[in-house]
C-alpha positions as CSV (number, residue, x, y, z in Angstrom):
1,M,-14.2,41.7,33.0
2,T,-13.5,40.6,36.5
3,T,-10.1,39.9,38.0
4,N,-8.9,38.1,41.0
5,N,-6.6,40.2,43.1
6,T,-4.9,37.1,44.6
7,N,-3.4,36.5,41.2
8,A,-2.3,40.0,40.6
9,E,1.4,39.1,41.0
10,M,1.2,35.8,39.1
11,H,3.2,35.5,35.9
12,I,2.1,32.8,33.5
13,A,4.3,31.9,30.5
14,I,2.6,30.3,27.5
15,I,4.7,28.7,24.8
16,G,2.6,28.7,21.6
17,G,0.2,30.9,19.8
18,G,-2.7,28.8,18.7
19,S,-6.1,28.0,20.0
20,A,-5.1,26.4,23.3
21,A,-2.6,29.2,24.0
22,F,-5.0,32.0,23.3
23,A,-7.9,30.4,25.2
24,A,-5.6,30.0,28.2
25,A,-4.2,33.6,27.9
26,I,-7.7,35.1,27.8
27,R,-8.9,33.2,30.9
28,A,-5.6,33.8,32.8
29,V,-5.8,37.6,32.4
30,E,-9.5,37.5,33.3
31,A,-8.3,35.9,36.6
32,G,-5.9,38.7,37.2
33,A,-2.6,37.0,36.1
34,R,0.0,38.6,33.8
35,V,0.7,36.5,30.7
36,T,3.7,36.3,28.4
37,L,2.8,34.6,25.1
38,I,5.8,33.1,23.3
39,E,5.4,32.4,19.5
40,S,8.2,32.3,17.0
41,H,5.9,31.6,14.0
42,T,2.5,32.8,12.7
43,L,-0.2,33.6,15.2
44,G,-3.2,31.3,15.2
45,G,-1.6,27.9,15.1
46,T,-2.6,25.2,12.7
47,C,-6.4,25.6,12.6
48,V,-6.8,29.1,11.2
49,N,-3.6,29.2,9.1
50,V,-3.1,25.8,7.4
51,G,-5.7,23.4,8.9
52,C,-9.4,23.7,9.6
53,V,-10.2,27.0,8.0
54,P,-8.3,26.8,4.6
55,S,-9.1,23.2,4.1
56,K,-12.8,23.7,4.7
57,I,-12.9,26.6,2.3
58,M,-11.2,24.5,-0.3
59,I,-13.7,21.7,0.4
60,A,-16.6,24.1,0.1
61,A,-15.3,25.3,-3.3
62,A,-14.8,21.7,-4.5
63,T,-18.4,20.9,-3.5
64,V,-19.7,23.8,-5.6
65,V,-17.7,22.4,-8.6
66,H,-19.1,19.0,-8.0
67,V,-22.8,20.1,-7.8
68,R,-22.5,22.4,-10.9
69,A,-21.0,19.5,-12.9
70,G,-23.8,17.1,-11.9
71,S,-26.5,16.5,-9.4
72,P,-29.6,14.2,-8.9
73,F,-31.7,17.0,-10.5
74,D,-29.9,17.0,-13.9
75,T,-33.1,15.9,-15.7
76,G,-34.6,19.3,-14.9
77,I,-31.5,21.6,-14.4
78,S,-28.9,22.1,-17.1
79,V,-25.3,21.5,-16.1
80,R,-21.9,22.3,-17.3
81,V,-18.4,21.5,-16.0
82,P,-17.2,24.8,-14.6
83,D,-13.8,26.4,-15.3
84,I,-11.6,26.5,-12.3
85,N,-9.2,29.3,-11.5
86,R,-7.2,27.9,-8.6
87,E,-5.2,31.1,-8.2
88,A,-8.3,33.1,-7.7
89,L,-9.8,30.5,-5.3
90,L,-6.5,30.5,-3.3
91,A,-6.5,34.3,-3.0
92,Q,-10.1,34.2,-1.7
93,Q,-9.2,31.5,0.7
94,Q,-6.1,33.3,2.0
95,A,-8.0,36.6,2.4
96,R,-10.4,34.9,4.8
97,V,-7.6,33.2,6.7
98,D,-5.9,36.6,7.1
99,E,-9.1,38.1,8.2
100,L,-9.8,35.5,10.9
101,R,-6.2,35.6,12.1
102,Q,-6.5,39.3,12.6
103,S,-9.9,39.3,14.3
104,K,-9.5,36.2,16.4
105,Y,-5.9,36.5,17.4
106,Q,-4.2,39.8,16.8
107,F,-7.2,41.7,18.0
108,I,-7.1,39.7,21.2
109,L,-3.5,40.8,21.8
110,D,-4.4,44.4,21.1
111,S,-7.4,44.4,23.5
112,H,-5.9,42.5,26.4
113,K,-3.1,44.6,27.9
114,G,-2.2,41.9,30.3
115,I,-0.8,39.7,27.5
116,T,2.7,40.4,26.2
117,L,3.8,38.7,22.9
118,L,7.4,37.6,22.4
119,R,8.4,36.6,18.9
120,V,11.1,34.2,20.0
121,K,11.9,30.6,20.7
122,A,12.0,29.2,24.2
123,Q,13.2,26.1,26.0
124,F,13.3,25.1,29.7
125,V,16.2,25.9,32.0
126,D,14.3,24.6,35.0
127,D,10.6,24.4,36.2
128,R,10.5,28.2,36.8
129,T,12.7,29.5,34.0
130,L,12.8,29.6,30.2
131,A,15.8,30.4,28.0
132,I,14.7,32.9,25.3
133,E,16.5,32.7,22.0
134,N,16.3,36.2,20.5
135,G,19.0,36.1,17.9
136,S,21.8,37.2,20.3
137,S,24.7,35.0,21.3
138,V,23.6,34.9,24.9
139,P,20.0,33.6,25.6
140,Q,17.9,35.7,27.9
141,R,16.0,34.2,30.8
142,L,12.3,34.5,31.5
143,G,11.0,33.5,34.9
144,F,7.4,32.4,35.6
145,D,5.1,31.1,38.3
146,R,3.2,28.7,36.0
147,C,3.8,27.7,32.4
148,L,1.6,26.3,29.8
149,I,3.0,24.3,26.9
150,A,0.8,24.7,23.8
151,T,3.2,24.2,20.9
152,G,0.9,22.2,18.7
153,A,1.9,19.5,16.2
154,S,3.4,19.1,12.7
155,P,2.9,16.6,9.9
156,A,4.5,13.3,10.6
157,I,6.6,11.9,7.8
158,P,7.3,8.2,7.7
159,P,10.8,6.9,6.8
160,I,10.0,5.6,3.3
161,P,13.2,5.1,1.3
162,G,13.8,7.9,-1.2
163,L,11.0,10.1,0.1
164,S,13.1,12.7,1.8
165,D,14.9,13.4,-1.5
166,T,11.6,14.3,-3.2
167,P,9.5,17.5,-3.2
168,F,6.5,15.8,-1.6
169,W,3.6,17.8,-0.1
170,T,2.4,18.0,3.4
171,S,-1.2,19.1,4.1
172,T,0.1,22.7,4.4
173,D,1.6,22.6,0.9
174,A,-1.6,21.1,-0.5
175,V,-4.0,23.7,0.8
176,E,-1.6,26.5,-0.1
177,S,-0.9,25.3,-3.7
178,D,-2.1,27.6,-6.5
179,T,-2.3,24.6,-8.9
180,I,-4.4,21.5,-9.2
181,P,-2.2,18.6,-10.3
182,S,-3.4,16.3,-13.0
183,R,-2.3,13.2,-11.0
184,L,-2.2,13.3,-7.2
185,A,-1.1,10.4,-5.0
186,I,-2.0,10.5,-1.3
187,I,-0.3,8.3,1.3
188,G,-2.6,8.1,4.3
189,S,-6.2,7.1,5.2
190,S,-7.3,9.2,8.1
191,V,-9.1,12.6,8.3
192,V,-6.7,14.8,6.3
193,A,-6.1,12.2,3.6
194,V,-9.8,11.6,2.9
195,E,-10.9,15.3,3.1
196,L,-8.2,16.5,0.7
197,A,-8.5,13.4,-1.6
198,Q,-12.1,14.3,-2.4
199,A,-11.5,18.0,-2.6
200,F,-8.7,17.7,-5.1
201,A,-10.6,15.0,-7.1
202,R,-13.6,17.4,-7.4
203,L,-11.3,20.2,-8.5
204,G,-9.9,18.2,-11.3
205,S,-7.1,15.8,-10.1
206,H,-7.0,12.1,-10.7
207,V,-6.5,11.0,-7.1
208,T,-5.0,7.7,-5.9
209,L,-5.3,7.1,-2.2
210,L,-2.9,4.5,-0.6
211,A,-4.2,3.2,2.6
212,R,-2.1,0.9,4.8
213,H,-5.3,-0.8,6.0
214,R,-8.7,0.6,5.1
215,L,-10.0,4.1,5.1
216,L,-10.6,5.5,8.6
217,S,-9.5,2.3,10.1
218,R,-10.0,3.5,13.7
219,E,-13.7,4.0,13.1
220,D,-16.5,1.5,12.8
221,P,-15.7,-0.6,9.7
222,A,-19.0,0.4,8.1
223,I,-17.7,4.0,7.9
224,G,-14.6,3.1,5.9
225,A,-16.5,0.8,3.6
226,S,-19.2,3.4,2.9
227,L,-16.7,6.1,2.2
228,T,-14.6,3.8,0.0
229,A,-17.6,3.0,-2.2
230,I,-18.5,6.7,-2.4
231,F,-15.0,7.7,-3.4
232,R,-14.8,5.0,-6.1
233,D,-18.1,6.2,-7.5
234,E,-16.5,9.6,-7.8
235,G,-13.5,8.2,-9.7
236,I,-11.0,8.2,-6.8
237,D,-8.7,5.2,-6.8
238,V,-8.7,3.8,-3.3
239,L,-5.9,1.2,-2.8
240,E,-6.6,-0.6,0.5
241,Y,-3.8,-2.5,2.3
242,T,-1.3,-0.9,0.1
243,E,2.0,0.7,1.2
244,A,4.7,2.4,-0.8
245,S,8.1,0.7,-0.2
246,R,10.0,3.4,-2.1
247,V,9.5,6.8,-3.6
248,D,11.5,8.4,-6.4
249,Y,11.2,11.6,-8.3
250,D,12.5,12.0,-11.8
251,D,11.5,14.4,-14.6
252,D,8.9,16.1,-12.5
253,V,7.1,12.8,-11.8
254,F,6.8,10.8,-8.6
255,H,7.4,7.0,-8.9
256,L,5.9,5.0,-6.0
257,T,6.9,1.4,-5.6
258,T,4.0,-0.6,-4.3
259,P,2.9,-4.3,-4.1
260,R,0.5,-3.5,-7.0
261,G,3.4,-2.2,-9.2
262,E,4.7,1.2,-9.9
263,L,2.4,4.2,-9.4
264,E,3.2,7.5,-11.1
265,A,1.9,10.9,-10.0
266,D,2.6,14.6,-10.6
267,R,2.3,15.4,-6.9
268,L,2.5,13.3,-3.7
269,L,0.7,14.3,-0.5
270,M,1.9,12.7,2.7
271,A,-1.1,12.6,5.1
272,T,0.1,10.1,7.7
273,G,-0.7,11.9,11.0
274,R,0.9,14.6,13.1
275,T,3.7,14.7,15.6
276,A,3.8,16.9,18.8
277,N,6.2,19.9,18.6
278,T,8.1,19.2,21.8
279,R,11.6,18.2,20.8
280,E,13.1,21.6,21.1
281,L,11.7,22.4,24.5
282,N,14.3,20.5,26.6
283,L,11.6,18.7,28.4
284,P,14.0,16.2,30.1
285,R,15.5,19.1,32.0
286,V,12.2,19.6,33.8
287,D,11.1,15.9,34.0
288,V,8.0,16.3,31.8
289,D,6.9,12.8,30.7
290,T,6.0,12.2,27.0
291,D,4.8,9.2,25.2
292,A,6.7,7.3,22.4
293,S,5.8,9.9,19.8
294,G,6.8,12.9,21.9
295,A,3.3,14.0,23.0
296,I,3.2,15.4,26.5
297,I,1.2,13.2,28.9
298,V,-1.4,15.2,30.9
299,D,-4.2,14.4,33.3
300,D,-7.7,15.7,33.0
301,H,-6.6,19.0,34.6
302,M,-3.9,19.5,31.9
303,R,-1.2,18.9,34.6
304,T,2.1,17.4,33.4
305,S,4.4,15.2,35.5
306,A,6.2,18.4,36.6
307,T,5.0,20.8,39.2
308,H,4.0,24.3,37.9
309,L,3.9,23.0,34.2
310,Y,0.8,22.4,32.2
311,A,0.1,21.4,28.6
312,A,-2.8,21.7,26.2
313,G,-3.6,21.1,22.6
314,D,-2.0,19.0,19.9
315,C,1.3,18.7,21.7
316,T,-0.4,16.5,24.3
317,S,-1.7,13.0,24.5
318,Q,-5.3,14.4,24.2
319,P,-7.3,14.1,20.9
320,Q,-6.1,16.5,18.2
321,F,-9.2,18.6,17.7
322,V,-9.1,22.4,17.9
323,Y,-12.2,22.6,20.2
324,V,-10.5,20.1,22.5
325,A,-7.4,22.3,22.5
326,A,-9.4,25.5,23.3
327,A,-11.3,23.8,26.1
328,A,-8.1,22.4,27.5
329,G,-6.4,25.8,27.4
330,T,-9.3,27.4,29.2
331,R,-9.3,24.8,31.9
332,A,-5.5,24.9,32.3
333,A,-5.7,28.6,32.9
334,V,-8.4,28.1,35.6
335,N,-6.2,25.5,37.3
336,M,-3.0,27.6,37.0
337,T,-4.8,30.5,38.7
338,G,-6.1,28.5,41.7
339,G,-9.3,27.0,40.3
340,E,-10.3,23.5,39.8
341,A,-11.5,22.5,36.3
342,A,-11.4,19.1,34.6
343,L,-11.8,18.3,30.9
344,D,-14.3,15.4,30.4
345,L,-13.5,13.7,27.0
346,R,-15.8,10.7,27.5
347,V,-18.4,12.2,25.1
348,L,-16.4,13.7,22.3
349,P,-18.2,14.4,19.0
350,A,-16.1,14.4,15.9
351,V,-16.8,15.3,12.2
352,I,-14.9,14.5,9.0
353,F,-15.8,17.0,6.3
354,T,-16.1,14.7,3.3
355,D,-19.3,14.6,1.2
356,P,-21.2,12.9,2.7
357,Q,-19.8,13.8,6.1
358,V,-18.7,11.4,8.7
359,A,-19.7,12.1,12.3
360,T,-19.2,10.0,15.5
361,V,-19.6,10.3,19.2
362,G,-19.1,7.9,22.1
363,L,-18.3,4.2,21.6
364,S,-18.5,2.2,18.4
365,E,-19.8,-1.3,18.7
366,G,-16.2,-2.7,18.5
367,E,-14.9,-0.3,21.2
368,A,-17.8,-1.1,23.5
369,T,-17.2,-4.9,23.1
370,R,-13.5,-4.5,23.8
371,Q,-14.4,-2.7,27.0
372,G,-16.6,-5.6,28.0
373,I,-19.8,-3.8,27.5
374,R,-22.6,-6.0,26.0
375,V,-24.4,-3.9,23.4
376,E,-27.2,-3.9,20.9
377,S,-26.8,-1.8,17.8
378,H,-29.0,-0.9,14.8
379,T,-28.1,0.6,11.5
380,L,-30.6,2.7,9.6
381,K,-30.0,3.2,5.9
382,L,-30.7,6.7,4.7
383,E,-33.2,5.5,2.2
384,N,-35.5,5.4,5.3
385,V,-34.9,9.1,6.1
386,P,-37.4,11.4,4.4
387,R,-35.0,14.3,4.2
388,A,-32.5,12.1,2.4
389,L,-35.2,11.0,0.0
390,A,-36.2,14.6,-0.7
391,N,-32.6,15.4,-1.4
392,F,-32.3,12.4,-3.7
393,D,-29.1,11.6,-1.8
394,T,-29.4,8.4,0.3
395,R,-25.7,7.7,0.6
396,G,-24.7,6.6,4.1
397,F,-26.3,5.4,7.3
398,I,-27.0,6.2,11.0
399,K,-25.9,3.6,13.6
400,L,-26.9,3.7,17.2
401,V,-25.1,1.6,19.9
402,A,-26.8,1.0,23.2
403,E,-26.1,-1.1,26.3
404,A,-28.0,-4.3,25.9
405,D,-29.4,-4.4,29.5
406,S,-30.3,-0.8,30.1
407,N,-30.8,0.3,26.5
408,Q,-28.9,3.5,27.3
409,L,-27.1,5.0,24.3
410,V,-23.3,4.7,24.4
411,G,-22.5,5.8,20.8
412,V,-23.6,7.1,17.5
413,Q,-21.9,6.8,14.1
414,T,-23.2,8.3,10.9
415,V,-22.3,8.9,7.3
416,A,-24.7,11.5,5.9
417,A,-24.7,14.7,3.9
418,T,-25.1,16.9,7.1
419,A,-23.8,14.4,9.6
420,G,-21.9,17.2,11.4
421,E,-25.1,19.1,12.1
422,L,-26.9,16.1,13.6
423,I,-24.1,14.6,15.7
424,Q,-24.4,17.1,18.5
425,T,-27.9,15.9,19.2
426,G,-26.4,12.4,19.4
427,A,-23.8,13.7,21.7
428,L,-26.4,15.2,24.1
429,A,-28.3,11.9,24.0
430,V,-25.1,9.9,24.9
431,H,-24.0,12.5,27.5
432,H,-27.4,12.3,29.3
433,R,-27.5,8.5,29.1
434,M,-30.8,8.6,27.2
435,T,-32.4,5.3,26.4
436,V,-33.3,4.2,22.9
437,A,-36.9,4.5,23.9
438,E,-36.5,8.1,25.1
439,L,-34.8,9.1,21.9
440,A,-37.5,7.4,19.9
441,D,-40.2,9.2,21.9
442,G,-38.8,12.7,21.2
443,L,-40.2,15.3,18.8
444,F,-38.0,15.8,15.8
445,P,-38.9,18.3,13.0
446,Y,-40.0,16.5,9.8
447,L,-37.8,16.7,6.8
448,T,-34.6,17.2,8.8
449,M,-31.7,14.9,8.8
450,V,-31.6,14.8,12.6
451,E,-35.0,13.1,12.4
452,G,-32.9,10.1,11.3
453,L,-31.8,9.7,14.9
454,K,-35.4,9.1,16.0
455,L,-36.0,6.7,13.1
456,A,-32.8,4.8,14.0
457,A,-34.0,4.5,17.6
458,L,-37.5,3.3,16.4
459,S,-35.7,0.6,14.4
460,F,-34.7,-1.2,17.6
461,D,-38.2,-2.6,17.9
462,K,-40.1,-1.6,14.8
463,D,-39.8,-2.0,11.0
464,V,-39.5,1.6,10.0
465,T,-40.4,0.9,6.4
466,Q,-44.0,0.2,7.7
467,L,-44.3,3.6,9.4
468,S,-46.1,6.6,7.9
469,C,-44.0,9.7,6.9
470,C,-44.1,11.5,10.3
471,A,-43.4,8.5,12.5
472,G,-44.8,9.3,15.9
């Protein structure tokens, strides 16, 4: 590890203990700075503790249940609905979470002597000083040369009458529950809502999903329509354009008042987005600008509106993905220690871990049109992808969006069993401004899902149903 002697006297304070905070701390000490990490809760932040890791473990277990209970190969493979021991699954899930927290966070602290951890709360006194709440009546002061705010976000709870008086679940409660409710109602229609809806349904809940608009309404409309049909085929009740005007709880039952009548459930999951954890930082004292939701506004160098203060991760106006948070934290540290590093979010791949998965990168057709870009798009049904045919699973599609004049790719949207594995190829194609013809001319291994990108590109000027298996 190399250090920069010019930073030997620099002290960087980092408020937070998640992915952005640790990525920044590691890079800052590598540059020679001294770091104080301030975290009053569990190390690791949302992703490893209550977000990405436990939810994906739960989804993986639910997928095993689903396949064992039935598959396209049931004519030749006997099936049986498995017994589910949620307490045992939860113990396995939590053990892996604990293992990753230890290896990816606590170990980092133990091996980097330039990082000091304070288990306290902090708020700004001025742009060079933090007040540390350590349980004593008189707060201590911590001075710094630079400060990174990386406090993450928490579930946003809408002001539905009666809701606050009920024992509703957040996503944290859901993934940590040792029981599977018979009837689960979910209010929300974005990533957390759809992922947990399918997982709980496959583990045995009768799930009703209340969407204010349609599922995944910020994505290409074809994505929400495809996922809605798939969910309904699996027995999930998707109520589009449906809101609860009131929630009551009586005799261990939730009662939701909706335009469709009263809905009853044993558990209610609120999955309506996340809000930045910034309200206790005293940001007005240091003139840090936030948006209407409290998220800190940053530029592409993670600089806030205040000198010496930076921000990264879910507490900012940037997209709430853990890999964005880590990349932002690293670049913030480079910039705090005298470097120059920007975060380019123009080509941002995203994956939703339903089955089939949803994956996107770049612009959708609608987004491109709203930006004044004239585009041509083609959608390939998966019945035209040999890998999907071999799997007997043709649910979904691959859609390519290209500039009409140049034929350069500007976006990819897909619903497919392994969409998350193919989208990075799409991201590289968009990043390098490949044309549809260049993508179509590439060599793709036969009987892979990523070959669908080549076939989708070929569909711009060919009828792919008239091509042989290994379309050249």
